[in-house]
C-alpha positions in Angstrom: 104.1 77.1 107.0 107.4 75.2 108.3 110.9 75.3 107.2 113.4 72.4 106.0 116.8 72.5 105.6 118.5 72.5 101.8 120.7 69.3 103.4 118.3 67.6 105.0 114.5 66.8 104.8 113.5 65.2 108.0 114.6 68.4 109.6 111.1 70.7 110.1 111.0 73.2 111.9 108.8 76.8 113.0 109.7 80.0 111.3 110.3 81.3 114.9 113.1 78.7 115.2 114.6 79.0 111.8 114.9 82.9 112.2 116.6 82.1 115.9 119.0 79.8 114.4 120.0 81.3 110.9 121.3 78.0 109.8 120.8 74.4 109.9 123.2 72.3 112.1 123.9 70.3 109.1 125.3 73.8 107.3 122.3 74.1 105.0 120.2 76.9 105.0 116.6 77.5 105.7 113.3 77.2 103.1 109.9 77.3 103.0 108.1 74.4 102.5 105.8 75.9 100.0 105.4 78.6 98.8 101.9 81.1 99.1 100.6 81.5 96.0 98.8 84.9 94.9 96.3 85.3 92.2 95.6 88.5 89.8 93.1 89.8 92.4 95.6 89.4 95.1 97.7 91.8 93.2 94.8 94.2 92.5 94.0 94.2 96.3 97.9 95.2 97.2 98.1 97.8 94.8 95.4 99.8 97.0 97.6 99.4 100.5 100.5 101.1 101.4 104.0 99.7 101.6 103.6 98.8 105.4 100.0 96.8 104.7 101.8 95.1 101.7 104.6 93.9 104.1 102.2 92.8 106.6 99.8 91.3 103.9 103.2 88.6 102.5 104.5 88.3 105.9 101.6 86.7 107.4 101.8 83.9 105.4 105.7 82.6 105.9 105.2 83.5 109.9 102.2 82.0 111.0 103.6 81.2 114.3 103.4 84.7 115.0 99.9 86.9 115.3 99.0 89.0 113.1 98.7 92.2 115.6 103.0 90.7 116.0 103.7 90.9 112.5 102.4 94.5 112.3 103.8 96.1 115.0 107.1 94.4 113.6 106.1 96.2 110.2 105.2 99.4 112.0 108.3 99.8 113.8 110.7 98.9 110.9 109.0 101.0 108.1 108.4 104.8 109.4 108.6 108.0 107.4 111.5 108.8 110.2 113.9 106.0 109.2 113.4 106.2 105.4 112.7 109.7 105.1 109.4 109.3 103.1 105.8 107.6 102.6 106.9 104.9 101.4 110.6 102.9 102.0 111.1 101.5 98.2 110.3 104.6 95.6 109.7 103.5 91.9 111.8 106.0 89.9 111.0 106.3 85.9 114.4 106.8 84.0 113.9 107.7 80.3 116.0 105.1 78.2 116.1 104.5 74.6 115.8 100.9 75.1 112.2 100.6 76.8 110.5 101.3 80.1 113.2 101.5 83.0 111.9 101.8 86.3 114.6 102.2 89.3 113.0 100.9 92.4 115.5 102.7 94.8 116.2 100.9 97.8 118.8 103.1 99.3 116.7 105.7 101.4 117.0 104.0 105.0 119.1 104.6 108.0 122.5 103.2 106.1 121.9 104.1 102.6 121.4 100.6 101.2 119.3 98.1 100.2 119.9 95.9 103.1 118.1 98.7 105.4 114.7 97.5 103.5 115.6 93.9 105.7 117.6 94.7 108.3 115.1 96.9 110.1 112.7 94.4 110.2 115.0 91.5 111.3 115.5 92.8 115.1 112.0 93.4 115.6 111.2 89.6 113.6 114.4 88.1 116.1 113.8 89.3 119.4 109.9 87.7 119.1 111.0 85.0 117.3 113.3 84.3 120.9 110.9 84.9 122.7 109.2 81.9 121.1 111.9 79.0 120.3 114.5 80.0 123.2 113.3 82.0 125.9 115.6 83.7 128.4 118.5 83.7 125.9 120.9 86.3 124.8 121.4 85.9 120.8 124.9 86.6 119.7 124.4 87.7 116.0 127.8 86.8 113.7 127.3 88.5 110.6 130.2 88.8 107.6 129.9 91.9 105.4 131.0 92.7 101.2 129.8 96.3 102.7 126.4 97.2 103.2 125.2 94.2 105.1 127.3 95.2 108.0 126.3 98.8 108.9 122.9 98.1 108.2 122.8 95.4 110.4 125.0 97.3 113.2 122.1 100.2 112.8 119.3 98.2 113.0 120.9 95.4 116.1 122.1 98.8 118.1 121.1 98.2 121.7 118.4 95.8 121.4 117.6 94.1 124.5 118.9 90.6 124.5 121.3 91.0 121.4 124.8 91.4 120.5 126.0 91.8 117.5 129.5 91.2 115.9 130.4 92.2 112.1 133.6 90.5 110.0 134.6 92.8 107.4 137.6 92.3 104.2 140.1 94.9 105.6 140.6 96.1 102.1 137.7 95.1 100.6 134.8 97.5 101.6 134.6 101.1 100.4 136.4 103.8 102.8 133.1 105.6 103.8 131.7 101.9 104.4 134.5 101.3 106.7 133.9 104.7 108.1 130.6 103.5 109.2 131.2 100.2 110.5 133.9 101.2 112.8 132.5 104.5 114.0 129.4 102.9 114.4 127.6 103.6 118.2 125.4 101.0 121.1 126.5 99.1 123.9 125.8 95.6 122.2 128.3 95.8 119.1 131.1 95.1 118.0 133.7 95.4 114.6 136.8 93.7 113.3 138.4 93.8 109.6 140.1 90.8 108.3 143.2 90.3 106.5 141.0 88.5 103.5 138.2 88.9 100.8 134.5 88.2 101.7 134.2 84.7 100.8 137.3 84.4 103.6 135.2 86.2 105.8 131.9 84.5 105.2 133.4 80.8 105.1 135.0 81.5 108.9 131.4 82.4 109.9 129.6 79.7 108.7 132.3 77.6 110.4 131.9 79.0 113.6 128.3 78.9 113.3 128.3 75.5 113.5 131.2 74.2 115.5 129.8 72.0 118.5 132.5 73.4 121.1 131.6 77.0 120.1 128.0 76.3 120.4 128.8 74.5 124.0 130.9 77.8 125.1 128.1 80.4 124.2 125.2 78.1 126.2 127.3 78.2 129.5 126.8 82.1 129.1 123.1 82.0 128.4 124.0 82.6 124.7 123.1 81.6 121.4 124.1 82.1 118.0 121.9 83.9 114.8 122.6 85.7 111.7 121.9 89.0 110.1 123.3 87.6 106.7 120.7 86.7 103.7 121.4 83.1 104.5 119.0 83.7 107.9 115.2 83.7 106.7 114.2 86.8 108.2 116.5 88.8 106.1 115.2 86.9 103.1 111.3 86.9 103.7 110.7 91.0 103.6 113.2 91.5 100.4 109.8 89.5 98.7 107.8 92.6 99.5 109.6 95.1 96.9 109.4 93.1 93.9 105.4 93.0 95.0 105.3 96.5 95.4 107.4 97.5 92.7 104.4 95.4 90.4 101.5 97.3 92.3 103.1 100.6 91.6 102.9 99.9 88.0 99.5 98.7 88.5 98.5 102.0 89.9 100.4 104.1 87.0 98.8 102.2 84.3 102.0 100.8 82.9 100.5 97.7 83.7 97.3 97.1 81.7 96.2 93.6 81.7 96.0 90.9 83.6 99.2 89.1 83.9 101.2 91.4 81.6 104.9 90.7 82.8 107.4 92.8 83.5 111.5 92.1 83.9 113.7 92.7 86.6 117.6 93.7 86.6 119.0 92.7 90.1 123.1 93.5 90.6 124.0 90.6 93.3 126.9 88.9 94.6 125.8 86.4 97.3 122.2 86.0 95.6 120.0 86.7 97.8 118.3 89.7 96.4 117.7 88.1 93.0 116.5 85.0 95.2 114.0 87.1 96.8 112.7 88.1 93.4 112.5 84.0 91.9 110.4 83.3 95.4 107.7 86.2 94.0 107.6 85.0 90.8 106.7 81.3 92.3 104.0 83.1 94.4 102.7 84.2 91.4 104.6 87.7 90.0 103.9 88.0 86.6 108.2 88.0 85.1 109.6 87.6 81.9 113.1 87.5 82.8 115.2 87.6 86.0 118.3 89.4 84.8 121.0 88.9 87.2 123.7 91.2 86.9 127.6 90.6 88.1 131.1 93.4 88.4 134.5 91.3 86.8 133.6 88.6 89.6 131.1 87.0 87.1 130.9 83.5 88.8 126.7 83.9 88.9 126.9 84.6 85.4 128.8 81.9 84.0 126.8 79.7 86.5 123.8 80.5 84.8 124.6 80.4 81.2 126.4 77.4 81.3 125.6 75.3 84.2 129.1 75.3 86.2 129.7 77.2 89.4 133.6 77.4 89.7 135.0 79.6 92.1 138.5 78.6 90.9 139.6 82.2 89.4 140.9 85.3 90.0 139.5 87.2 92.7 138.7 90.9 91.5 139.0 93.8 94.2 136.6 96.1 92.1 134.5 99.7 92.9 131.1 97.6 93.4 132.4 95.9 96.6 129.6 94.6 97.3 129.6 91.7 94.8 133.7 91.1 95.1 132.1 87.6 95.9 133.0 84.0 94.7 130.7 82.1 96.7 127.3 82.8 96.3 125.5 81.3 99.5 122.0 81.7 98.8 121.9 79.9 95.6 121.9 76.8 97.4 118.1 77.7 98.2 117.6 77.9 94.6 118.9 74.9 94.0 117.1 73.3 96.3 113.8 74.1 94.7 114.8 73.1 91.5 116.0 69.4 92.4 116.9 67.7 96.1 118.7 67.5 99.0 120.6 64.7 98.5 121.8 66.8 95.1 121.9 69.7 97.0 124.5 67.9 99.8 126.8 66.4 97.2 126.9 69.5 95.1 128.1 71.7 98.4 130.4 68.8 99.1 132.2 69.2 95.8 132.2 73.0 96.3 134.2 72.7 99.2 136.2 69.9 98.2 137.2 70.7 94.9 135.9 74.4 94.4 133.3 73.6 91.6 130.5 71.4 90.5 127.9 71.4 87.6 124.3 70.8 88.0 122.2 68.7 85.8 120.9 69.4 82.6 117.6 69.7 83.8 118.2 72.1 86.3 120.2 74.4 84.1 117.1 74.3 81.6 115.1 75.6 84.2 117.6 78.4 85.1 118.0 79.5 81.1 113.7 79.4 81.5 113.8 81.9 83.9 117.4 84.1 84.1 119.4 85.7 82.1 123.2 87.0 83.4 125.8 89.2 82.2 128.4 91.5 84.0 130.7 94.5 83.5 133.9 95.7 84.0 135.3 98.6 86.4 135.8 100.9 83.3 132.2 99.9 81.5 130.8 100.9 85.1 132.3 104.1 85.5 131.1 104.7 81.8 127.5 104.1 82.7 127.2 106.3 85.9 129.0 109.3 83.6 126.7 108.1 80.4 123.5 108.3 83.2 124.4 111.3 84.9 125.0 112.9 81.4 121.9 112.3 79.5 119.6 111.8 82.1 120.7 114.0 85.2 120.4 110.4 87.3 123.1 109.6 89.7 123.8 105.9 90.5 126.2 104.2 92.7 128.7 101.5 90.8 126.6 98.7 91.6 123.7 100.1 89.8 125.5 101.3 87.0 126.4 97.2 87.0 122.9 96.4 87.0 121.9 99.2 84.0 124.8 98.0 81.8 123.8 94.5 81.5 120.3 95.2 81.0 121.2 97.2 77.7 123.0 94.4 77.2 120.6 92.6 77.2 118.4 94.2 74.7 121.1 94.2 72.8 121.0 90.8 73.0 117.4 90.0 73.0 115.7 92.7 71.2 113.5 93.2 74.2 112.8 96.7 74.2 109.0 96.5 74.7 108.8 94.8 78.4 108.4 97.2 81.3 112.1 96.2 83.5 112.5 97.0 87.1 115.8 97.7 88.2 117.2 97.5 91.8 119.0 100.4 92.8 121.0 99.2 96.0 122.9 102.1 96.9 123.4 106.1 97.5 126.0 107.1 94.9 127.5 108.9 98.1 128.6 105.5 99.8 130.9 105.3 97.1 132.2 108.8 96.3 135.5 108.4 95.2 134.2 106.1 92.3 131.3 108.2 91.0 133.3 111.7 91.1 135.6 110.2 88.6 132.9 108.4 86.7 131.2 112.3 86.1 134.3 114.2 86.2 136.1 111.6 84.1 139.4 111.5 85.6 140.7 109.5 88.9 139.2 111.5 91.9 142.3 112.7 94.2 142.7 112.8 97.9 142.6 111.1 100.7 139.7 112.7 102.9 136.3 110.9 102.1 134.4 113.9 102.8 136.1 116.6 101.0 135.2 114.0 97.8 131.4 113.7 99.3 131.5 117.3 99.0 132.9 118.4 95.6 130.7 115.2 94.5 127.6 117.0 95.6 128.5 120.6 94.3 129.6 118.8 90.5 125.9 116.6 90.5 123.5 119.4 92.2 122.4 116.8 93.9 122.4 116.3 98.1 124.3 114.8 100.2 122.0 112.0 102.3 121.6 113.5 106.0 123.2 109.7 107.3 126.3 110.0 104.7 126.9 113.7 106.2 126.3 112.7 110.0 129.9 110.6 109.7 131.9 113.6 109.3 133.4 114.2 112.5 132.0 110.8 114.7 134.8 108.7 116.7 135.8 105.9 115.3 135.2 103.0 118.0 136.8 100.0 116.3 140.0 99.5 114.9 140.2 95.5 115.2 142.1 93.5 112.4 142.4 89.6 112.9 143.5 87.1 110.5 140.8 84.7 109.1 142.1 81.7 111.4 141.4 84.0 114.7 137.8 84.8 113.6 136.8 82.5 116.8 139.1 83.7 118.9 138.0 87.9 118.1 134.3 86.3 118.7 134.9 85.5 122.1 136.7 89.1 123.1 134.1 91.4 121.4 131.3 89.0 123.0 132.7 89.0 126.3 133.1 85.4 126.8 136.8 84.9 127.4 
C-alpha cells in the first residue's frame, strides 16, 4: 500500500513516510493508492474479534511497511482497559427512540474523555516507529491546531514519548473552560501549549503555513528535527478511526440487529473538520453496508450547505457555539473525499479558489456522488440545549452538546425522509462533563451561573445522578503550566520558543 498527495498524483510514499511527514510538501493530504475491500465473510469473522484484534486486522492492510508484530504491539499499547475503563474502548449503547433503532457509539471513555483518544492513543505508537523507518535519528516536532479535543488528546498521547516534542495551538475564546484547563495543566517535559487571538480556522491555517515553509523546515533540520502533525490531516489519525465503524456494525451483527447479508445501517456524525465522517466514508468504500452518512453541523453550517448544493463558501459569519469542537469553516479532510471523487488537478484548482476567494463549486458529477450517500443538517444552540434536556428527561441519557447536535439532525432527517426502519449508529464524541456549564443549563432549563467550572461539574453530577469521569475530576487543583497567548502572525516565533529553537 502506497500513498499519494491529493494535489500531486506523482508523489508516492510509504505509510511510515506519510505518517512521519503528516502533510505533503505541496500542501496536499496523503491518501491511499487504493482501499482494501472486505466481504460479508470478513465481517462475519470480525464480529468474533476483540476491538484490538479488529484494529490489527484493518491496520495491516494500510500499514504494509509495518510487520504484523509491530502493528499488534502498537494496538496492544494503545487500547488498554486501564486507559479506556472497560473491555472495549468503543461501547455501543441502545437508546430507545421513537424514530427507530438508535445506537450511540460512545467514543469518549478514554483518558481525555473525547473521541480523539481513539486515534491519538495509537498515533504516538505508529509515529515513533514510522520515524525509525523514514527518518531515523530525527526528533519529531508535532505541531497541532485544536478546536478543543484534539489538543488535550494529542498532548496526553505524546507526553514524554522519546524522540518527540509537541506544540498545540487553540483559539483563546473558542474552547470550553474544561478543554482549556485540560491543555493548560498538561504534564510532560516535551509539551507546549499556546492560545491564539483568533478562531480555530486561524490556528489551523497558521499551522499549515508553518508546515510548508521551507525556511522553517531548514531551521528545524539544523536542530535535527522534522515536523509532523497530530491533526486529522495525518494519515495515522485517520486510519484508526475506520476501525470503530466496522466495530459498530460487527457488534450489531452479534446482537442480531443485522440479520441478513448486506443489511444497511445509517451513521450520524457530528463533525467540523470532516475527518470523523471521512473515516466512515472510507469504511463504506471498503465494504461496510451503509444506507446514509448523515453529517451533523452546528450553526457553522458550511458542510451542510456544501453537501446539499455543492458550493463550499467560508465567506459567512463565524459563530462561537456551545459545541466548540465544530466551530470550523475550513474543513481540511474534505479534500481527501474530493480527490476520491475527482482528480488531483481538480482538487488543486478548488483549493486555489478556496484560498483566493473563500469558495468553490464542485462539478455536477461530484455533487451527484455526494448526494447518493450523504445527508446533512444543522441545529442552533437553543435546539442543542433542548435536545440535551429532552433526551435526559425521556431516556435518562446525558449527552454532550456535539452529540446532541447529531441527535437533532438525525430526528430532522427522519422527519424529512420517513426513514424509521434503518438501524442507526450515532457517534457520541465527548463526555458531557467537558461542557458542564452548557449541559447543566440545558438540563435545568436556565443559564448556569458561576465562575468555577468544578462547582458546575459537581452540580451537574448532583442534578443528574451521573458519575464524574475520573480524568475530569482529577483536574481540580492541578497547576496551570501554560499561559501563553499570541497573535496568529506570531505563531512561528511561538513554535521556535516552545520548541527551544531560538
